[in-house]
N, C-alpha and C positions, 0 to 999 in steps of 0.2 A: 400414487405415493410410492416412493422407492427408498430402500435402505442403501446407504453408502457407508463404507468402512474407512475411518480415519487411519492415519499412519500409526497411531498408538493402539490400534486394534479395537477401539470402541466404535459402536454403531451410531450413526446419525440418520434422522429421517429427512430425506430430500424431497420436497414437494416441487413447487415451481422454482426455476432458477432465481437466485437473488439478483444476478446481473446477467443480461443477455445482449451480446453484440451480434447484430444481424446484418450480414452482407455489407459491412462498412468499408468504404473507400475514402481516401483523403489525398487530394492533389494540391501541391504547392506550385502554381504555374504549370509548367509542363512536366514536373516531376511527380510521379505517383508514389507516395510514401506508404500507403496501404491500399490493397486491392482485394475487395470482396471477402473481407475477413469476418468469420462468424465464430463465436465461442460462448460458452456458458460457464458461470460460476455458481455452484450450488451453495445453499446455506451451510455453514459449518466447515467449509472446505478450505484447504490451503492449496491454491492453484498457482503453479509456476508458469511464467511466460519467459521463454528464452529465445535466443537467436544471435547470430553474429552482429558485430557493430553495424549500425545503420539499418537494421532489419525492420524498424518501425515500432519497437516496443514502447519507448517513451512517447512517441506520437499517439499511440493507442491510449496510454494513460491520460494524455492531454485532451483527447476527445471525450473520454469517460467523465473527466472532471470539468468539462465545459470551457477549457482554455482555447480549444479549437472546435469548429463545427464540421461534421463529416461532409464530404462532397456528395456522398450518397449513402444510403443505408440507415439503420436505426439502432439506438442504444436504449435498452429498457432496464429500469431498476425497480424491483418489486412489481413487475408487470406494467409499469408506466414509462412512456417515452420521456427521456430527459434531454433529447436533442434540442438545442436552442435555449435551454435554461442557462442563466448565468452561474458562474462557479459557486457563488455563495448560496444559491438556491439548491444546487446539487449537494453541497456540504450539509445543508439543513435537512435534506432528505435522508442522510445517513451514510455518505461516502466521504472518507478522509484519505489524505495521501501524505507521503513523504517524498523528498526529491533526491535525485541522483547526487547533486552537490548540496552539501549541508547549507541550509538557509536559516541563519540565526539573526536576531536583531541586536546590533551592537549597543552596548551600554545597558542591556537589560539582564536581570538575574534569571536563573533557572526557573524559579517560581513564577516570575512575570511572564515567561514564555508560555507556561502551561495556562496561566490566567487568560492570555490572549487566545489560546486555542479554545477555551470554554466561553468566549465572549458571547456567542450566539444564544446562550441560555439566559442572558440578562433580559429583564422585563421592565425595568424602571424607565428607560428611555432617556433622551437628552436632558429634558427638564429636571428629572429626578437627580441626574448626575450633577447638574449645575446647582440645584438647591440643597443637595446633600440630604435628601429626605430620609426618614427612618427606614422606609422600605429599601432605599438604595443602600444604606449602610448594612442592613441585614443581608441583602443579596451579596454584597462584597465579602462579608464574613463567611457566608455559605460557600462562595466561589473559592475563597482561599482554603477553606477546609477541604473542599473537593480536590483542589489542585495538589495540596500536600498529601492527600490520600493516594492520588495517582503517582506522585513522585515516590512515595513509599512502595507502591506496587511494582514500580520498574527499577527500584534500587537506587534512586537518586535523592532520597530524602536529606542526606547529609550535605548535599550540594545546593539545597534550595535557595539559599540567600547569597550565593556566589555568582559572579558574572558568568553568563553562559559561555562566553568565548574562552574562559579559563579551563573548561573541561577538555580532557583528551578527546581525540576524534571518536573513539568508540562510544564514549558517554554522550557526545554531541548527537550521534545517531540515535541513541536511546532517548535523548531529550526530544528529538523530532517525533518519535513514536509517542512519547508522553503527551506532547502538544496535540497530536492528532487524536489521541484517546480522549482528551478533554472535551472534544466536540461530541462525544457519545456516539460514534459511528457504528453501523452494522457491518460495513465493508471497509477494510483498510487496504489501500494500494501502497505497496512498498517498492520504491524505485531504487534498486541496487543498494540496499541497506548495508551490505557487507563491503562496499567499495572502500579501499584504503585501510581496512581493519587487519590486525594481526590475528593469528590462529586462535589465541585465547579470547580475544574480543569477539570473534565470529562464533565461537562456542557459546559464549554468554548471550549473544544476540539470538542464536538459534533456540536456546532454552527459553528466552523471553517470548519469542514468537510462538513456540510450541505451547507455552502456558497460557498465552492469550487465546489461542485457538481452542484449547481445552475448556476455556471459560465461555466459549461460544462465538468468538470473533472470527468472521470470515475474512480470508486474506487472499489478495491477488498480488503475486510477488514477481517482480523483474529482478533477475540476478545473473551476473556474469560468472560468478564462482559456481561451477557446475557441481562440485561436491556439496556445497551448501544447499543449493536448490534441490538436488536429488535427495538430500536428507530431510528437507522440510516438506516438500510438496507431495500430496497424494495423487495429483494429476498434473500433467505438464502440456502446455501448448507451445509450438515452435513456429516462429516467424523467420522467413528468409526473403530478403528483397521485397518486403511488404506483403508477402503471401503466407497464409497458414499452410505449412507443409506436413505437419504431424500433430497429433494430440492423443494422449493416453497416459497410463500409469508410468512411473519412472523407469521400471525395468524394460518396458516396451520401447520407450523413447531412447534409452541407452543403446538399444540394438537396432534401431530403425536406420536402414541404409540412407534414406533421404536426409536424416539429421546428421549422420556421420559425414556425408558429402558436403553439407552446408558448413560444417566446421573445419573442413580441410584447410581453409585459408587462415584459420585462427592459430594462435600459438599452440605448440604441441602439448604443453602442460595443461591447457584448458580442457582438451578432450581426454587426456590421460586421467584427469580428476573425475570426469564424468564416468569413465569406465570403472572407477573405484579402485 
């Protein structure tokens, strides 16, 4: 048993890792997208995953969530291998994600998006839905109450009955998080949640992620905005050309010469932000 310190200064007890990636490689034909990558995410942690464009960050997310299968290696969640499980089974175990590009359902309201996210909690089945049984109606009432509670929690309650596509981008990102929360995850994978947001929207996003983490949510975060990830993460892993080149607390990563070299090809302002 080991004590870890969150960014807010509070202590959390870290036992076994919640998520463990063990020597994972992924090849697409002759292209190696990931090579022998290992990392751990402890319960209660916000872990950042950074790297230049094309480093393999989203590929790793796709492997963890079952969209791809590793060419070699293992991925374990709560001590159990999840390699080969379909995405819906992995989600049911307690892993939820958002996507780099906002993915909303056209014509659906904000509330309906969150209801879709919580669909796996339904127990009535197809026959109950067709016959509109009392149990099914009761489940629907509970699901709507739960969805509205989540929207209240993330600050979207007033938008509940509006079309999701009518939200500004910053709130669409928040809606994706709300939809993921509806599944009741233990681990949230956030794929560039700050992409396209203005500074005020990023500040609000960071506050939301901090508050969810303070309530016990474990987060693995891919983010290109270095100032955002440095503010949020208590530990950062760095990928470059599919290899893990560094891992540690933000201050150590900020000064690591391997990380600096990996970012020399990026825009100057990206690394200037990382320097603070």
